[in-house]
C-alpha positions as CSV (number, residue, x, y, z in Angstrom):
1,X,-8.1,5.3,18.3
2,X,-5.3,4.8,15.9
3,X,-3.6,7.5,13.9
4,X,-2.6,5.1,11.2
5,X,-3.4,6.3,7.7
6,X,-4.2,4.0,4.8
7,X,-3.0,5.1,1.4
8,X,-5.7,6.5,-0.8
9,X,-6.8,4.5,-3.8
10,X,-4.5,4.9,-6.8
11,X,-7.3,7.0,-8.4
12,X,-7.1,10.8,-9.0
13,X,-8.7,12.7,-6.1
14,X,-8.5,10.1,-3.4
15,X,-6.3,10.7,-0.4
16,X,-5.0,8.7,2.6
17,X,-7.7,7.7,5.1
18,X,-7.7,7.0,8.8
19,X,-8.4,3.5,10.2
20,X,-11.6,4.8,11.6
21,X,-12.9,6.0,8.2
22,X,-11.9,2.7,6.5
23,X,-13.6,0.7,9.2
24,X,-16.8,2.8,8.9
25,X,-16.9,2.4,5.1
26,X,-16.3,-1.3,5.5
27,X,-19.3,-1.5,7.8
28,X,-21.3,0.4,5.3
29,X,-20.3,-2.0,2.5
30,X,-21.3,-5.0,4.6
31,X,-24.7,-3.4,5.3
32,X,-25.1,-2.6,1.6
33,X,-24.4,-6.2,0.8
34,X,-27.0,-7.5,3.2
35,X,-29.6,-5.2,1.7
36,X,-28.7,-6.2,-1.9
37,X,-28.9,-9.9,-0.9
38,X,-32.4,-9.3,0.5
39,X,-33.3,-7.7,-2.8
40,X,-31.8,-10.7,-4.7
41,X,-34.3,-12.9,-2.8
42,X,-37.2,-10.5,-3.6
43,X,-36.2,-10.7,-7.3
44,X,-36.7,-14.4,-7.2
45,X,-40.4,-14.1,-6.2
46,X,-43.0,-15.2,-8.8
47,X,-43.6,-12.7,-11.7
48,X,-46.1,-10.1,-10.7
49,X,-45.3,-10.1,-7.0
50,X,-43.3,-6.9,-7.2
51,X,-43.4,-4.1,-9.8
52,X,-40.2,-4.5,-11.8
53,X,-39.9,-0.7,-12.5
54,X,-40.1,0.3,-8.9
55,X,-37.8,-2.6,-7.9
56,X,-35.2,-1.3,-10.3
57,X,-35.6,2.2,-9.0
58,X,-35.2,1.0,-5.5
59,X,-32.0,-1.0,-6.2
60,X,-30.5,1.9,-8.1
61,X,-31.2,4.4,-5.4
62,X,-30.0,2.1,-2.6
63,X,-26.7,1.6,-4.5
64,X,-26.5,5.4,-5.1
65,X,-27.2,6.1,-1.4
66,X,-24.4,3.9,-0.2
67,X,-22.1,5.3,-2.8
68,X,-22.9,8.8,-1.6
69,X,-22.6,7.8,2.0
70,X,-19.1,6.4,1.4
71,X,-18.0,9.4,-0.6
72,X,-19.2,11.6,2.3
73,X,-16.9,9.7,4.6
74,X,-13.8,9.5,2.3
75,X,-14.4,13.0,0.8
76,X,-12.5,12.5,-2.5
77,X,-11.3,15.7,-4.1
78,X,-11.3,16.8,-7.7
79,X,-8.8,15.3,-10.1
80,X,-5.9,17.3,-11.5
81,X,-5.4,17.4,-15.2
82,X,-2.1,17.6,-17.2
83,X,-1.1,21.3,-17.3
84,X,-2.8,22.3,-14.1
85,X,-0.6,24.4,-11.8
86,X,-0.7,23.2,-8.2
87,X,-3.2,25.4,-6.3
88,X,-4.1,27.1,-9.6
89,X,-7.8,26.1,-9.4
90,X,-9.0,26.1,-5.8
91,X,-12.6,24.8,-5.5
92,X,-15.1,25.3,-2.7
93,X,-17.3,22.5,-1.2
94,X,-19.7,22.7,-4.1
95,X,-17.0,22.3,-6.7
96,X,-17.1,25.9,-7.8
97,X,-13.8,27.6,-8.8
98,X,-13.0,29.9,-5.9
């Protein structure tokens, strides 16, 4: 295992990540893409083959599931706002002000 850290995204709340975490999220992204491509094929089936409402719900929840999974791995924090004092607003794991 490598201890190399990748810089966090230039987005508030994201932090440097290990190679292992980056590799894990990249695997998740590849799996997500395979599932979405399968859904693209299902979407091409003749009208009436699948219920469009449930299909839309499925696609949205699959996308949300992978997003949640990747956030669970990367664990982004809350963003600081102008005027915040460093350490002024500590938050617990549920986002509540401690």
